[in-house]
C-alpha positions as CSV (number, residue, x, y, z in Angstrom):
1,M,140.5,-19.6,169.5
2,S,140.1,-18.5,173.1
3,W,140.7,-15.2,174.9
4,Q,140.7,-13.7,178.3
5,Q,140.5,-10.1,179.5
6,P,140.9,-10.5,183.3
7,G,141.2,-6.7,184.0
8,G,137.8,-5.9,182.3
9,A,137.1,-3.4,179.5
10,N,140.0,-1.4,178.2
11,T,142.7,-3.6,179.7
12,T,145.0,-6.1,178.2
13,V,143.5,-8.9,176.2
14,F,145.1,-12.4,175.9
15,M,144.2,-14.4,172.9
16,Q,145.3,-17.9,171.8
17,Y,144.6,-19.7,168.4
18,V,145.2,-23.3,167.4
19,N,145.0,-24.2,163.7
20,C,143.2,-27.6,163.5
21,G,142.9,-27.5,159.7
22,S,145.2,-28.8,157.0
23,T,146.4,-25.5,155.6
24,A,148.2,-22.6,157.0
25,R,146.2,-19.5,157.9
26,V,147.2,-15.8,158.2
27,L,145.2,-14.4,161.1
28,A,144.8,-11.2,163.2
29,P,142.7,-10.4,166.2
30,F,139.3,-8.9,165.5
31,A,137.6,-6.4,167.7
32,V,133.9,-5.7,167.9
33,G,132.6,-2.4,169.5
34,A,129.2,-1.1,170.1
35,G,128.4,0.9,167.0
36,S,127.4,0.0,163.4
37,E,130.9,0.9,162.2
38,S,132.9,-0.6,165.1
39,Q,134.6,-3.6,163.7
40,Y,138.4,-3.5,163.8
41,T,141.0,-5.8,162.4
42,L,144.4,-5.5,164.1
43,A,146.2,-6.1,160.8
44,R,149.6,-4.9,162.2
45,V,149.8,-8.3,164.1
46,C,148.8,-10.7,161.3
47,R,150.6,-14.0,161.9
48,T,150.8,-17.2,159.7
49,V,149.7,-20.3,161.7
50,Q,150.8,-23.6,160.4
51,P,148.5,-26.7,160.5
52,E,148.4,-28.2,164.0
53,G,150.3,-25.2,165.2
54,G,149.2,-22.3,167.5
55,T,149.9,-18.7,168.4
56,R,149.2,-16.1,171.1
57,W,148.6,-12.4,171.0
58,V,149.0,-10.1,174.0
59,I,147.0,-7.0,173.0
60,D,147.7,-4.0,175.2
61,P,145.3,-1.0,175.6
62,S,147.5,1.2,173.3
63,Y,146.3,-1.1,170.4
64,F,142.6,-0.6,171.2
65,P,140.3,1.7,169.3
66,P,138.8,4.7,171.2
67,E,135.8,2.7,172.4
68,N,135.0,-0.3,174.5
69,T,135.5,-3.5,172.5
70,T,135.2,-7.2,173.0
71,M,138.3,-9.1,171.6
72,Q,136.4,-12.3,170.9
73,T,137.5,-13.6,167.6
74,V,140.0,-13.5,164.7
75,T,139.9,-12.6,161.0
76,H,141.8,-14.0,158.1
77,C,144.3,-11.3,156.6
78,W,143.3,-11.9,152.9
79,P,146.0,-10.4,150.5
80,P,145.4,-9.8,146.8
81,A,145.8,-12.9,144.8
82,P,148.9,-12.8,142.6
83,G,148.2,-11.6,139.1
84,A,144.5,-10.7,139.9
85,A,143.0,-7.2,139.7
86,A,142.5,-5.8,143.2
87,R,141.2,-2.4,142.4
88,S,140.3,0.3,144.9
89,Q,139.1,3.8,143.9
90,S,138.7,7.1,145.8
91,I,135.5,8.8,145.1
92,A,135.6,12.5,144.9
93,P,134.6,14.2,148.2
94,K,131.1,15.6,148.3
95,A,130.7,19.4,148.1
96,A,129.8,21.2,151.5
97,A,126.4,22.0,150.1
98,D,125.6,18.4,149.0
99,R,126.6,16.8,152.3
100,A,123.2,17.4,154.0
101,G,121.3,15.9,151.2
102,T,121.7,13.3,148.5
103,P,125.0,14.2,146.6
104,P,125.2,13.9,142.8
105,A,127.1,11.0,141.0
106,Q,130.8,11.3,141.4
107,V,133.8,10.5,139.3
108,G,136.1,7.9,140.3
109,G,139.6,8.8,141.2
110,A,142.9,7.1,141.8
111,K,143.1,3.3,142.1
112,L,145.0,1.2,144.6
113,G,146.3,-2.2,144.0
114,A,147.4,-3.6,140.5
115,G,147.2,-6.7,138.5
116,L,147.2,-8.2,135.0
117,N,143.4,-7.9,134.4
118,Q,143.1,-4.1,134.2
119,Q,140.3,-3.8,131.8
120,G,138.1,-0.8,132.3
121,T,140.6,1.0,134.6
122,G,142.0,3.4,132.1
123,G,139.4,6.2,132.2
124,T,137.1,7.8,134.6
125,R,134.1,6.0,135.9
126,R,130.9,7.6,137.2
127,T,130.0,6.1,140.6
128,A,126.6,6.5,142.2
129,A,126.5,8.6,145.4
130,V,127.7,6.9,148.4
131,P,125.6,7.1,151.7
132,C,127.1,7.0,155.2
133,G,128.5,3.7,156.2
134,T,128.9,0.7,154.0
135,T,126.7,-0.6,150.9
136,W,127.7,-3.4,148.5
137,A,126.5,-4.9,145.4
138,Q,127.1,-8.2,143.6
139,P,124.8,-8.3,140.5
140,G,126.3,-11.4,139.1
141,G,125.6,-13.6,142.1
142,P,127.9,-15.5,144.3
143,G,131.5,-16.0,143.0
144,T,131.3,-12.8,140.8
145,T,132.7,-9.3,141.3
146,V,131.7,-7.4,144.3
147,T,131.7,-3.6,144.7
148,V,131.9,-2.2,148.3
149,D,131.1,1.5,148.9
150,Y,132.0,3.4,151.9
151,G,131.0,6.9,153.0
152,N,132.8,8.3,156.1
153,C,130.4,10.6,157.9
154,M,132.3,10.3,161.1
155,G,134.3,13.2,162.6
156,V,137.6,11.2,162.3
157,P,139.5,9.7,159.5
158,T,139.5,6.0,159.1
159,L,141.6,3.2,157.5
160,I,139.0,0.6,156.0
161,A,139.1,-2.6,154.2
162,P,136.3,-4.9,152.9
163,L,135.2,-7.6,155.2
164,A,133.9,-11.0,153.9
165,V,131.6,-13.2,156.1
166,G,131.4,-16.9,155.0
167,D,128.7,-19.4,155.4
168,G,130.5,-21.1,158.2
169,H,130.3,-20.1,161.9
170,G,133.0,-19.1,164.3
171,P,136.3,-17.4,164.0
172,D,137.3,-19.0,160.7
173,A,134.5,-17.8,158.5
174,R,135.7,-14.0,158.5
175,Y,138.0,-12.5,156.0
176,S,139.5,-9.0,156.1
177,Y,141.0,-7.7,152.7
178,T,143.7,-5.8,154.5
179,G,145.8,-5.9,151.3
180,I,143.6,-3.2,149.8
181,A,143.0,-1.1,152.7
182,Q,142.2,2.7,152.0
183,Y,142.4,5.7,154.1
184,V,139.2,7.8,154.1
185,P,139.1,11.4,155.4
186,P,136.2,12.6,157.5
187,G,133.5,14.9,156.3
188,G,131.5,12.8,153.9
189,Q,134.3,11.5,151.8
190,A,134.1,8.1,150.3
191,A,135.9,5.1,149.0
192,Q,135.0,2.2,146.7
193,F,136.5,-1.2,146.4
194,R,136.1,-3.7,143.5
195,I,136.8,-7.3,144.3
196,D,137.1,-9.7,141.5
197,A,136.4,-13.5,141.7
198,P,140.0,-14.7,142.0
199,L,140.3,-12.9,145.3
200,F,137.4,-14.6,147.0
201,P,138.1,-17.0,149.9
202,P,137.5,-20.8,149.1
203,E,133.9,-20.7,150.3
204,P,130.8,-18.6,149.5
205,T,130.9,-15.3,151.2
206,N,128.9,-12.1,151.5
207,L,131.1,-9.0,151.2
208,Q,128.7,-6.8,153.1
209,W,130.7,-4.8,155.5
210,T,134.0,-3.0,156.2
211,T,136.4,-3.2,159.0
212,R,138.7,-0.6,160.3
213,V,142.3,-1.6,159.9
214,M,144.2,-0.9,163.3
């Protein structure tokens, strides 16, 4: 992958990607800003790149998030696996009186995504309070179910998806789960994602962050 931004910050970015692997890859540009929540996957321009093939993106300023970013890598657009459970839950918003402190446990709401393995999704589920930003848990160790919690304490709504980072380095070790993206309103509201083992990329990953889906 290579990129140029000849006009400087907040101007058009030109990106190129050549697939030197043996399998097709579905990729999108990935932006990194200055803050702790400023990772952005431009999922609307995901493209399939065949082995030994290449692609280009021209990203105009209208695609940029409202902050300075460096468009310097790509992310895999990782859809839900066929027949696998890809559950996403809304967590009930915190009451206004609770937002300043530690909110009580909340009850899970509607799920997004569907699959054959729906065990445990028929009733309500108590979910621990979600702090601002992203937290994650994988109690069974590598290759087992991961839960990712996100609390939106910013003043603007955000469309988020889990982001997996693999053991490798470079642009091919990052996976955005854009197929289960969820809209999270501002003001302390939260979302939870559950990612079962069949959805994992074919390498060890740490699902430890989220990316905004642009």
